[in-house]
N, CA, C and O of each residue as an XYZ file, in Angstrom:
648
protein
N       0.822     -1.203      0.000
C       0.000      0.000      0.000
C       0.866      1.266      0.000
O       0.554      2.238     -0.689
N       1.940      1.247      0.768
C       2.831      2.398      0.832
C       3.444      2.697     -0.514
O       3.566      3.864     -0.886
N       3.838      1.666     -1.263
C       4.424      1.895     -2.576
C       3.398      2.462     -3.546
O       3.750      3.232     -4.439
N       2.109      2.082     -3.378
C       1.056      2.648     -4.232
C       0.895      4.142     -3.948
O       0.782      4.950     -4.870
N       0.886      4.498     -2.665
C       0.771      5.913     -2.301
C       1.992      6.661     -2.822
O       1.874      7.752     -3.379
N       3.154      6.070     -2.635
C       4.375      6.691     -3.106
C       4.348      6.865     -4.628
O       4.731      7.916     -5.141
N       3.903      5.854     -5.334
C       3.814      5.936     -6.794
C       2.790      6.994     -7.209
O       3.015      7.757     -8.149
N       1.665      7.029     -6.495
C       0.622      8.018     -6.813
C       1.126      9.435     -6.535
O       0.895     10.353     -7.323
N       1.820      9.601     -5.402
C       2.346     10.932     -5.073
C       3.421     11.344     -6.062
O       3.493     12.508     -6.456
N       4.254     10.402     -6.462
C       5.279     10.696     -7.453
C       4.628     11.082     -8.774
O       5.065     12.025     -9.433
N       3.586     10.357     -9.162
C       2.874     10.670    -10.411
C       2.269     12.072    -10.347
O       2.311     12.810    -11.332
N       1.702     12.448     -9.186
C       1.119     13.787     -9.031
C       2.224     14.853     -9.123
O       2.043     15.897     -9.750
N       3.353     14.574     -8.497
C       4.487     15.486     -8.533
C       4.969     15.686     -9.968
O       5.240     16.813    -10.382
N       5.077     14.596    -10.724
C       5.517     14.664    -12.120
C       4.484     15.420    -12.952
O       4.845     16.187    -13.845
N       3.209     15.206    -12.664
C       2.148     15.926    -13.362
C       2.271     17.434    -13.120
O       2.106     18.231    -14.043
N       2.558     17.814    -11.887
C       2.741     19.229    -11.561
C       3.957     19.796    -12.296
O       3.937     20.934    -12.766
N       5.002     18.995    -12.386
C       6.201     19.432    -13.083
C       5.897     19.686    -14.568
O       6.371     20.663    -15.149
N       5.111     18.803    -15.164
C       4.743     18.985    -16.573
C       3.822     20.194    -16.758
O       3.872     20.862    -17.790
N       2.985     20.470    -15.763
C       2.139     21.670    -15.818
C       3.009     22.924    -15.757
O       2.726     23.914    -16.430
N       4.055     22.877    -14.956
C       4.985     24.008    -14.872
C       5.679     24.224    -16.225
O       5.852     25.359    -16.668
N       6.067     23.137    -16.861
C       6.720     23.237    -18.171
C       5.766     23.843    -19.195
O       6.165     24.714    -19.968
N       4.513     23.396    -19.211
C       3.517     23.942    -20.148
C       3.279     25.432    -19.886
O       3.145     26.219    -20.823
N       3.228     25.809    -18.607
C       3.022     27.218    -18.251
C       4.204     28.071    -18.711
O       4.017     29.204    -19.154
N       5.399     27.539    -18.610
C       6.582     28.280    -19.076
C       6.550     28.460    -20.592
O       6.899     29.526    -21.100
N       6.136     27.427    -21.310
C       5.998     27.561    -22.770
C       5.009     28.684    -23.107
O       5.276     29.518    -23.972
N       3.878     28.694    -22.422
C       2.851     29.719    -22.666
C       3.385     31.112    -22.314
O       3.115     32.085    -23.018
N       4.137     31.192    -21.227
C       4.690     32.476    -20.799
C       5.685     33.007    -21.831
O       5.703     34.203    -22.121
N       6.499     32.132    -22.373
C       7.458     32.554    -23.400
C       6.733     33.032    -24.653
O       7.149     34.011    -25.273
N       5.656     32.352    -25.030
C       4.868     32.825    -26.187
C       4.321     34.226    -25.913
O       4.310     35.079    -26.800
N       3.872     34.455    -24.694
C       3.363     35.778    -24.321
C       4.479     36.824    -24.390
O       4.262     37.929    -24.886
N       5.663     36.483    -23.897
C       6.794     37.408    -23.956
C       7.184     37.721    -25.399
O       7.552     38.854    -25.710
N       7.105     36.733    -26.273
C       7.390     36.967    -27.702
C       6.369     37.920    -28.301
O       6.719     38.816    -29.069
N       5.100     37.721    -27.945
C       4.033     38.612    -28.429
C       4.245     40.024    -27.890
O       4.077     41.006    -28.613
N       4.614     40.116    -26.615
C       4.879     41.418    -26.005
C       6.023     42.122    -26.725
O       5.951     43.321    -26.994
N       7.074     41.377    -27.034
C       8.224     41.965    -27.714
C       7.831     42.515    -29.087
O       8.252     43.608    -29.467
N       7.028     41.757    -29.825
C       6.578     42.232    -31.135
C       5.707     43.479    -30.987
O       5.821     44.412    -31.781
N       4.843     43.498    -29.983
C       3.995     44.670    -29.749
C       4.850     45.892    -29.396
O       4.550     47.006    -29.827
N       5.904     45.685    -28.618
C       6.805     46.788    -28.269
C       7.529     47.304    -29.502
O       7.636     48.514    -29.704
N       8.024     46.396    -30.321
C       8.757     46.797    -31.518
C       7.857     47.488    -32.537
O       8.299     48.381    -33.259
N       6.587     47.069    -32.592
C       5.638     47.645    -33.551
C       4.811     48.779    -32.944
O       3.881     49.284    -33.573
N       5.156     49.171    -31.721
C       4.489     50.269    -31.012
C       2.974     50.102    -30.954
O       2.227     51.041    -31.225
N       2.532     48.911    -30.603
C       1.109     48.608    -30.455
C       0.718     48.796    -28.989
O       0.606     47.836    -28.226
N       0.519     50.044    -28.627
C       0.305     50.427    -27.239
C      -0.878     49.719    -26.589
O      -0.767     49.227    -25.466
N      -1.993     49.667    -27.279
C      -3.181     49.018    -26.705
C      -2.917     47.548    -26.397
O      -3.309     47.049    -25.342
N      -2.258     46.862    -27.314
C      -1.967     45.444    -27.106
C      -1.018     45.263    -25.919
O      -1.141     44.297    -25.166
N      -0.088     46.176    -25.754
C       0.858     46.099    -24.635
C       0.121     46.172    -23.309
O       0.458     45.452    -22.369
N      -0.894     47.044    -23.226
C      -1.676     47.165    -21.990
C      -2.414     45.868    -21.683
O      -2.436     45.421    -20.536
N      -3.014     45.267    -22.694
C      -3.746     44.007    -22.502
C      -2.768     42.903    -22.089
O      -3.054     42.113    -21.189
N      -1.627     42.862    -22.750
C      -0.628     41.835    -22.451
C      -0.093     41.979    -21.031
O       0.231     40.979    -20.391
N       0.001     43.195    -20.537
C       0.521     43.417    -19.181
C      -0.362     42.725    -18.152
O       0.146     42.116    -17.210
N      -1.682     42.811    -18.320
C      -2.603     42.140    -17.400
C      -2.451     40.626    -17.488
O      -2.401     39.936    -16.469
N      -2.379     40.119    -18.710
C      -2.215     38.680    -18.914
C      -0.887     38.218    -18.337
O      -0.805     37.154    -17.724
N       0.138     39.009    -18.533
C       1.471     38.664    -18.027
C       1.454     38.560    -16.500
O       2.036     37.634    -15.935
N       0.802     39.488    -15.845
C       0.699     39.463    -14.387
C       0.005     38.187    -13.923
O       0.455     37.539    -12.978
N      -1.096     37.825    -14.592
C      -1.815     36.596    -14.244
C      -0.936     35.364    -14.436
O      -0.933     34.459    -13.601
N      -0.195     35.333    -15.534
C       0.657     34.183    -15.810
C       1.803     34.079    -14.804
O       2.184     32.976    -14.412
N       2.347     35.204    -14.389
C       3.409     35.188    -13.384
C       2.872     34.632    -12.067
O       3.557     33.862    -11.393
N       1.651     35.018    -11.699
C       1.040     34.474    -10.473
C       0.854     32.960    -10.592
O       1.126     32.223     -9.645
N       0.393     32.500    -11.755
C       0.194     31.067    -11.967
C       1.528     30.311    -11.909
O       1.622     29.254    -11.284
N       2.543     30.853    -12.555
C       3.864     30.223    -12.507
C       4.399     30.174    -11.079
O       4.991     29.176    -10.669
N       4.194     31.235    -10.334
C       4.643     31.277     -8.940
C       3.955     30.185     -8.125
O       4.592     29.521     -7.307
N       2.662     30.003     -8.346
C       1.927     28.942     -7.645
C       2.509     27.569     -7.984
O       2.708     26.736     -7.100
N       2.778     27.344     -9.265
C       3.316     26.054     -9.688
C       4.703     25.800     -9.098
O       4.992     24.691     -8.648
N       5.550     26.807     -9.098
C       6.898     26.660     -8.536
C       6.810     26.398     -7.035
O       7.509     25.533     -6.507
N       5.952     27.147     -6.355
C       5.790     26.947     -4.911
C       5.233     25.559     -4.600
O       5.634     24.934     -3.618
N       4.306     25.074     -5.438
C       3.758     23.722     -5.236
C       4.858     22.676     -5.408
O       4.927     21.706     -4.653
N       5.716     22.883     -6.409
C       6.833     21.947     -6.622
C       7.778     21.972     -5.436
O       8.196     20.919     -4.954
N       8.117     23.153     -4.962
C       9.023     23.268     -3.817
C       8.418     22.613     -2.572
O       9.107     21.925     -1.819
N       7.123     22.841     -2.373
C       6.441     22.229     -1.225
C       6.461     20.701     -1.352
O       6.712     19.992     -0.378
N       6.195     20.206     -2.563
C       6.215     18.763     -2.799
C       7.617     18.201     -2.555
O       7.765     17.105     -2.014
N       8.635     18.949     -2.954
C      10.012     18.502     -2.722
C      10.297     18.417     -1.225
O      10.851     17.429     -0.743
N       9.913     19.461     -0.498
C      10.155     19.476      0.945
C       9.396     18.355      1.643
O       9.910     17.737      2.575
N       8.165     18.092      1.190
C       7.372     17.032      1.822
C       7.971     15.647      1.561
O       7.668     14.701      2.289
N       8.807     15.516      0.545
C       9.489     14.256      0.259
C      10.889     14.222      0.860
O      11.644     13.273      0.651
N      11.222     15.266      1.605
C      12.526     15.315      2.247
C      13.643     15.754      1.316
O      14.820     15.562      1.623
N      13.284     16.342      0.179
C      14.296     16.811     -0.766
C      14.653     18.241     -0.390
O      13.788     19.116     -0.361
N      15.911     18.472     -0.106
C      16.362     19.829      0.202
C      16.309     20.658     -1.072
O      16.654     20.185     -2.155
N      15.880     21.883     -0.925
C      15.795     22.766     -2.082
C      17.134     23.474     -2.237
O      17.370     24.537     -1.662
N      17.974     22.877     -3.003
C      19.272     23.466     -3.323
C      19.646     23.015     -4.716
O      19.026     22.114     -5.280
N      20.643     23.635     -5.254
C      21.048     23.359     -6.629
C      21.367     21.871     -6.818
O      22.159     21.293     -6.074
N      20.741     21.274     -7.815
C      21.025     19.884     -8.160
C      20.183     18.852     -7.434
O      20.170     17.686     -7.828
N      19.469     19.257     -6.369
C      18.705     18.277     -5.593
C      17.531     17.699     -6.382
O      17.233     16.510     -6.273
N      16.875     18.527     -7.164
C      15.755     18.060     -7.981
C      16.256     17.056     -9.012
O      15.648     16.005     -9.219
N      17.349     17.385     -9.643
C      17.925     16.504    -10.654
C      18.312     15.155    -10.044
O      18.052     14.106    -10.632
N      18.922     15.188     -8.883
C      19.326     13.948     -8.203
C      18.107     13.102     -7.861
O      18.108     11.888     -8.064
N      17.069     13.748     -7.341
C      15.862     13.012     -6.969
C      15.221     12.370     -8.202
O      14.845     11.198     -8.174
N      15.099     13.144     -9.279
C      14.504     12.605    -10.502
C      15.326     11.433    -11.037
O      14.772     10.412    -11.446
N      16.618     11.584    -11.029
C      17.483     10.528    -11.540
C      17.306      9.239    -10.730
O      17.362      8.142    -11.286
N      17.097      9.373     -9.441
C      16.935      8.216     -8.570
C      15.542      7.598     -8.682
O      15.415      6.374     -8.685
N      14.504      8.414     -8.772
C      13.124      7.919     -8.679
C      12.379      7.825    -10.006
O      11.526      6.953    -10.172
N      12.684      8.695    -10.937
C      11.957      8.688    -12.202
C      12.801      9.352    -13.291
O      12.475     10.433    -13.782
N      13.869      8.690    -13.645
C      14.858      9.235    -14.586
C      14.248      9.601    -15.928
O      14.773     10.467    -16.628
N      13.161      8.963    -16.294
C      12.522      9.255    -17.582
C      12.045     10.704    -17.652
O      11.882     11.249    -18.744
N      11.820     11.333    -16.495
C      11.339     12.722    -16.458
C      12.466     13.743    -16.325
O      12.209     14.943    -16.237
N      13.684     13.281    -16.311
C      14.824     14.183    -16.213
C      14.900     15.170    -17.385
O      15.190     16.343    -17.151
N      14.653     14.754    -18.628
C      14.665     15.727    -19.734
C      13.627     16.846    -19.554
O      13.874     17.989    -19.941
N      12.482     16.522    -18.975
C      11.463     17.553    -18.724
C      11.991     18.592    -17.734
O      11.737     19.787    -17.885
N      12.732     18.127    -16.717
C      13.310     19.051    -15.744
C      14.362     19.940    -16.396
O      14.419     21.141    -16.130
N      15.187     19.354    -17.242
C      16.194     20.152    -17.961
C      15.508     21.203    -18.831
O      15.960     22.345    -18.917
N      14.422     20.805    -19.466
C      13.681     21.760    -20.306
C      13.094     22.889    -19.460
O      13.121     24.051    -19.866
N      12.568     22.551    -18.296
C      12.007     23.572    -17.402
C      13.083     24.593    -17.044
O      12.833     25.798    -17.068
N      14.256     24.120    -16.718
C      15.343     25.030    -16.354
C      15.740     25.910    -17.536
O      15.987     27.104    -17.364
N      15.802     25.327    -18.737
C      16.138     26.107    -19.932
C      15.050     27.128    -20.240
O      15.341     28.277    -20.570
N      13.797     26.701    -20.131
C      12.683     27.612    -20.398
C      12.670     28.772    -19.402
O      12.437     29.918    -19.785
N      12.917     28.480    -18.142
C      12.931     29.534    -17.120
C      14.046     30.537    -17.409
O      13.854     31.745    -17.271
N      15.193     30.039    -17.805
C      16.316     30.921    -18.145
C      15.979     31.769    -19.372
O      16.262     32.967    -19.405
N      15.379     31.141    -20.371
C      14.991     31.859    -21.589
C      13.933     32.923    -21.278
O      14.007     34.043    -21.783
N      12.962     32.573    -20.455
C      11.906     33.530    -20.079
C      12.506     34.713    -19.326
O      12.107     35.856    -19.548
N      13.447     34.448    -18.452
C      14.099     35.519    -17.706
C      14.848     36.454    -18.653
O      14.779     37.675    -18.516
N      15.559     35.875    -19.608
C      16.293     36.678    -20.595
C      15.332     37.519    -21.439
O      15.573     38.707    -21.655
N      14.247     36.908    -21.915
C      13.276     37.649    -22.729
C      12.626     38.772    -21.928
O      12.409     39.866    -22.449
N      12.317     38.503    -20.669
C      11.684     39.515    -19.840
C      12.627     40.704    -19.624
O      12.188     41.854    -19.622
N      13.917     40.424    -19.443
C      14.901     41.510    -19.323
C      14.987     42.312    -20.619
O      15.048     43.541    -20.593
N      14.990     41.609    -21.750
C      15.051     42.280    -23.048
C      13.835     43.181    -23.235
O      13.968     44.330    -23.654
N      12.645     42.657    -22.922
C      11.430     43.462    -23.056
C      11.468     44.662    -22.117
O      11.024     45.751    -22.480
N      11.995     44.466    -20.919
C      12.140     45.578    -19.981
C      13.074     46.647    -20.528
O      12.823     47.840    -20.365
N      14.154     46.217    -21.177
C      15.093     47.174    -21.789
C      14.414     47.934    -22.924
O      14.618     49.138    -23.078
N      13.606     47.230    -23.720
C      12.858     47.898    -24.799
C      11.918     48.954    -24.222
O      11.807     50.056    -24.761
N      11.256     48.620    -23.147
C      10.335     49.564    -22.502
C      11.112     50.781    -22.007
O      10.655     51.913    -22.167
N      12.280     50.558    -21.409
C      13.096     51.677    -20.921
C      13.525     52.593    -22.066
O      13.501     53.816    -21.924
N      13.918     52.008    -23.202
C      14.322     52.805    -24.362
C      13.143     53.645    -24.844
O      13.294     54.835    -25.118
N      11.957     53.016    -24.947
C      10.767     53.750    -25.409
C      10.425     54.874    -24.436
O      10.084     55.981    -24.854
N      10.515     54.591    -23.153
C      10.208     55.627    -22.162
C      11.203     56.784    -22.254
O      10.813     57.947    -22.149
N      12.485     56.472    -22.450
C      13.501     57.512    -22.574
C      13.241     58.372    -23.810
O      13.340     59.597    -23.745
N      12.908     57.733    -24.938
C      12.607     58.486    -26.165
C      11.375     59.372    -25.983
O      11.356     60.522    -26.421
N      10.350     58.826    -25.335
C       9.138     59.616    -25.077
C       9.457     60.822    -24.190
O       8.977     61.929    -24.431
N      10.275     60.587    -23.158
C      10.634     61.691    -22.258
C      11.435     62.761    -22.997
O      11.223     63.954    -22.782
N      12.353     62.339    -23.865
C      13.131     63.301    -24.644
C      12.222     64.113    -25.564
O      12.397     65.323    -25.701
N      11.260     63.455    -26.187
C      10.322     64.155    -27.079
C       9.483     65.145    -26.291
O       9.290     66.280    -26.727
N       8.980     64.727    -25.131
C       8.187     65.630    -24.301
C       9.010     66.819    -23.831
O       8.515     67.946    -23.814
N      10.248     66.585    -23.454
C      11.127     67.675    -23.018
C      11.369     68.653    -24.158
O      11.333     69.868    -23.959
N      11.617     68.123    -25.353
C      11.847     68.985    -26.511
C      10.604     69.834    -26.797
O      10.720     71.038    -27.027
N       9.437     69.226    -26.785
C       8.205     69.975    -27.040
C       7.953     71.020    -25.948
O       7.544     72.147    -26.226
N       8.205     70.620    -24.713
C       8.018     71.547    -23.597
C       8.954     72.755    -23.744
O       8.529     73.899    -23.588
N      10.216     72.491    -24.041
C      11.183     73.583    -24.216
C      10.828     74.463    -25.410
O      10.974     75.684    -25.355
N      10.364     73.841    -26.482
C      10.015     74.605    -27.683
C       8.842     75.530    -27.427
O       8.812     76.645    -27.948
N       7.878     75.089    -26.637
C       6.704     75.926    -26.382
C       7.018     77.061    -25.418
O       6.273     78.038    -25.349
N       8.101     76.945    -24.682
C       8.446     77.983    -23.726
C       9.599     78.880    -24.193
O      10.068     79.731    -23.438
N      10.038     78.695    -25.395
C      11.107     79.560    -25.906
C      10.495     80.649    -26.784
O       9.333     80.563    -27.183
N      11.285     81.660    -27.074
C      10.804     82.769    -27.910
C      10.441     82.286    -29.301
O       9.543     82.850    -29.926
N      11.092     81.288    -29.790
C      10.809     80.755    -31.115
C      10.013     79.454    -31.013
O      10.264     78.509    -31.760
N       9.066     79.408    -30.101
C       8.284     78.195    -29.884
C       7.523     77.759    -31.116
O       7.254     78.554    -32.017
N       7.182     76.488    -31.141
C       6.441     75.945    -32.278
C       4.985     76.400    -32.277
O       4.421     76.696    -33.331
N       4.377     76.454    -31.092
C       2.958     76.798    -30.990
C       2.759     77.797    -29.861
O       3.449     77.769    -28.842
N       1.804     78.667    -30.077
C       1.458     79.630    -29.053
C       0.469     79.040    -28.065
O       0.047     77.896    -28.232
N       0.085     79.799    -27.032
C      -0.854     79.310    -26.019
C      -2.223     78.952    -26.603
O      -2.965     78.166    -26.015
N      -2.554     79.533    -27.763
C      -3.843     79.239    -28.396
C      -3.766     78.016    -29.309
O      -4.758     77.664    -29.947
N      -2.609     77.366    -29.382
C      -2.469     76.173    -30.217
C      -2.125     76.469    -31.664
O      -1.949     75.551    -32.465
N      -2.029     77.739    -32.000
C      -1.709     78.122    -33.368
C      -0.191     78.221    -33.532
O       0.526     78.516    -32.576
N       0.293     77.972    -34.758
C       1.739     78.088    -34.977
C       2.235     79.469    -34.582
O       1.606     80.480    -34.892
N       3.331     79.499    -33.917
C       3.936     80.745    -33.469
C       5.097     81.047    -34.404
O       6.213     80.570    -34.199
N       4.824     81.844    -35.436
C       5.844     82.183    -36.426
C       6.530     83.457    -35.959
O       5.872     84.472    -35.735
N       7.838     83.409    -35.812
C       8.534     84.616    -35.360
C       8.394     85.738    -36.384
O       8.491     85.511    -37.590
N       8.167     86.931    -35.893
C       8.015     88.101    -36.754
C       9.280     88.933    -36.632
O       9.762     89.209    -35.533
N       9.813     89.332    -37.801
C      11.008     90.179    -37.759
C      10.565     91.609    -37.445
O       9.382     91.936    -37.541
N      11.494     92.427    -37.081
C      11.188     93.811    -36.737
C      10.838     94.653    -37.949
O      10.427     95.799    -37.772
N      10.972     94.165    -39.140
C      10.736     94.928    -40.343
C       9.370     94.626    -40.920
O       8.998     93.458    -41.034
N       8.637     95.615    -41.275
C       7.310     95.433    -41.853
C       7.478     95.419    -43.379
O       8.176     96.257    -43.950
N       6.841     94.475    -44.001
C       6.915     94.394    -45.443
C       6.268     95.620    -46.100
O       5.361     96.216    -45.518
N       6.694     95.984    -47.236
C       6.212     97.117    -48.021
C       6.549     98.456    -47.373
O       5.986     99.478    -47.765
N       7.415     98.478    -46.435
C       7.816     99.798    -45.912
C       9.284     99.998    -46.190
O      10.074     99.054    -46.173
N       9.633    101.224    -46.442
C      10.996    101.549    -46.800
C      11.652    102.290    -45.695
O      12.821    102.658    -45.807
């Protein structure tokens, strides 16, 4: 009976691990979509993706925490290499899935940093544009007057006068 419970618990643990892998695949697809939206300046889509991204991060966090809890409940210390050692001992066939999870997590982290850098560049460009417009409207040769009309500088000389 104990081996049946152990086998069932191991199967549930492996199922959770595969759910984590599927969630990481979905998250990477979302990050790719976000990157394209950033590059194509699709502001509305970026806002929608931000909400979805937040939800997916919460789901991934739940899955990772469930895996860690399952590891601790089996007496597996959460340290580098412990998951790999446990899988190799108890269910080596699932070791490639664990390697993929680690690669996917690393890839997702890299993509998220890249997207964050893209956002920073866009924000910096927007701030520079706003500063330029602000300075232009407050200078003597501003682009637009307070009424929104073009402010064309007038020379001191009146046409048709000698």
